[in-house]
C-alpha positions as CSV (number, residue, x, y, z in Angstrom):
1,M,55.8,142.4,14.8
2,S,53.1,140.0,14.3
3,D,49.5,140.6,14.0
4,A,48.6,137.8,16.4
5,P,46.8,138.9,19.4
6,A,48.7,138.9,22.6
7,L,48.0,136.0,24.9
8,V,46.9,137.2,28.2
9,P,47.1,134.5,30.9
10,E,43.7,133.7,32.5
11,P,43.6,134.3,36.2
12,I,43.8,131.2,38.3
13,V,40.5,130.6,40.0
14,R,40.6,128.3,43.0
15,K,37.5,126.4,43.9
16,K,36.4,126.8,47.4
17,R,36.7,123.6,49.3
18,S,33.6,122.4,51.0
19,V,33.8,121.7,54.7
20,A,31.0,119.2,54.5
21,P,33.2,116.1,54.1
22,V,35.3,117.1,57.1
23,V,32.1,117.8,59.2
24,I,30.7,114.4,58.2
25,A,33.9,112.5,59.0
26,V,34.2,114.1,62.4
27,S,30.5,113.4,63.1
28,V,30.9,109.8,62.2
29,V,34.0,109.4,64.5
30,V,32.2,111.2,67.4
31,I,29.1,109.1,67.1
32,G,31.2,105.9,66.8
33,L,33.1,106.8,70.0
34,I,29.8,107.5,71.8
35,V,28.3,104.1,70.8
36,V,31.4,102.2,71.7
37,G,31.7,104.0,75.0
38,S,28.1,103.4,76.0
39,S,28.1,99.8,75.0
40,T,31.2,98.9,77.0
41,S,30.5,100.9,80.1
42,G,29.1,97.8,81.9
43,G,25.6,98.9,82.7
44,A,26.0,102.7,82.6
45,G,23.2,104.3,84.6
46,M,22.6,101.1,86.6
47,Y,23.8,101.3,90.2
48,N,25.0,98.3,92.2
49,Y,23.5,97.9,95.7
50,T,23.8,95.3,98.4
51,L,20.5,94.1,99.9
52,A,21.5,95.8,103.2
53,Q,22.0,99.2,101.3
54,L,18.6,98.8,99.8
55,D,17.0,98.3,103.2
56,R,18.6,101.5,104.4
57,S,17.9,103.5,101.3
58,G,14.3,104.3,102.0
59,D,12.4,105.7,98.9
60,T,15.5,107.2,97.3
61,V,16.1,104.2,95.1
62,D,12.5,103.5,94.1
63,G,12.0,103.7,90.3
64,K,15.7,103.5,89.5
65,D,17.6,100.9,87.5
66,I,19.7,98.9,89.9
67,K,21.7,95.7,90.2
68,V,21.8,93.4,93.2
69,A,23.3,90.1,94.1
70,G,22.1,87.4,96.5
71,K,21.2,83.8,96.9
72,V,17.8,82.5,95.5
73,K,16.0,81.9,98.8
74,K,14.9,78.3,99.4
75,G,11.1,77.9,99.3
76,S,10.6,81.4,97.7
77,V,10.0,80.5,94.1
78,R,6.4,81.0,93.1
79,G,4.3,81.5,89.9
80,Q,4.8,80.2,86.4
81,P,8.2,80.7,84.8
82,A,8.4,83.1,81.8
83,S,5.2,84.9,83.0
84,D,4.3,88.0,84.8
85,S,3.4,85.9,87.9
86,F,6.9,84.4,88.4
87,R,8.6,85.7,91.5
88,F,11.3,84.6,93.9
89,D,13.3,86.1,96.7
90,V,17.0,86.7,97.1
91,D,18.7,87.0,100.4
92,D,22.2,87.9,101.6
93,G,22.4,85.6,104.6
94,A,22.2,88.5,107.0
95,G,18.4,88.8,107.1
96,H,18.0,91.2,104.1
97,T,15.7,90.0,101.3
98,L,14.2,91.3,98.1
99,T,11.5,90.0,95.9
100,I,12.3,89.6,92.2
101,A,9.7,89.6,89.4
102,Y,11.2,88.0,86.2
103,A,8.9,87.4,83.2
104,K,11.6,86.0,80.8
105,L,12.9,82.4,80.4
106,L,15.0,81.3,83.3
107,P,18.7,80.6,82.8
108,D,19.5,76.9,82.8
109,P,21.3,76.9,86.1
110,F,18.5,78.7,88.0
111,E,17.5,76.9,91.2
112,E,17.0,77.7,94.9
113,G,20.2,78.3,96.9
114,R,22.2,79.5,93.9
115,D,24.0,82.9,93.7
116,A,22.3,85.3,91.3
117,I,23.0,88.8,90.0
118,I,19.8,90.6,89.0
119,G,19.4,93.9,87.2
120,G,16.2,95.9,86.7
121,K,13.9,98.6,88.0
122,L,13.0,98.8,91.7
123,T,9.3,99.4,92.2
124,R,7.0,99.7,95.2
125,E,3.8,97.5,95.3
126,S,0.5,98.8,96.6
127,D,1.1,97.0,99.9
128,G,4.4,99.0,100.3
129,S,6.7,96.1,99.6
130,R,9.6,96.4,97.1
131,V,9.9,94.4,94.0
132,L,12.7,94.4,91.5
133,R,11.3,94.0,88.0
134,A,14.2,92.2,86.5
135,S,15.4,92.8,83.0
136,S,18.5,90.6,83.5
137,L,19.2,87.5,85.6
138,T,22.6,85.8,85.8
139,V,22.9,82.6,87.9
140,K,26.2,81.1,88.9
141,C,26.6,77.6,87.6
142,P,28.5,75.1,89.7
143,S,30.3,73.7,86.8
144,R,31.8,77.1,86.0
145,Y,32.4,78.7,89.3
146,G,34.0,76.0,91.4
147,D,30.9,74.9,93.3
148,A,31.0,71.7,91.3
149,E,34.1,70.6,93.3
150,S,32.1,70.6,96.5
151,M,29.2,68.8,95.0
152,S,29.1,65.0,95.3
153,E,29.0,63.0,92.1
154,A,25.4,62.0,92.9
155,D,24.4,65.7,93.2
156,R,26.1,66.5,89.8
157,Q,24.2,63.6,88.1
158,K,20.9,64.7,89.7
159,Y,21.4,68.3,88.4
160,Y,22.3,67.3,84.9
161,Q,19.7,64.6,84.6
162,T,16.7,66.3,86.2
163,D,17.1,70.0,87.0
164,Y,18.9,70.9,83.8
165,K,16.3,68.9,81.7
166,K,13.5,70.7,83.5
167,H,14.9,74.1,82.3
168,Q,15.4,72.8,78.8
169,D,11.8,71.6,78.6
170,A,10.5,74.9,79.9
171,Q,12.5,76.7,77.1
172,K,11.0,74.4,74.5
173,K,7.4,75.1,75.7
174,A,7.9,78.9,75.8
175,P,6.5,80.8,72.8
């Protein structure tokens, strides 16, 4: 026999795998799904109301984020655009109206008589009247929504030469 020491195999030691990478990966996926879901939910937490529903709702809607639609009432625009004093009314043609306060730049197609969709927080003034403090304002443009077909050529020219220019000038002046 040889005098060499006997080789004893070393025991196999397995390293414990950390669960941290799995936890991090799952967390990233969950957070990503939450972000995508909330950004595509189309105004999650904002409720759509008709002007008639708001009139019937009493105080239950006050202080909530809502979305309404109506026509910008003729003769109702007051105050300086892009300021806290700017207000206008929307109506539904059935006698229901709501005052809108909008302190941002107006969209180019904004004018009296146009259909608008407004989102914001419904508040109550000291005199008891309701005001929707708008955070978003979308106005239908006749060139995109088919109203242009019913406009005469003279009306289209007037819009694009005067009214549209008015809104562009206001945007240039705003800070």
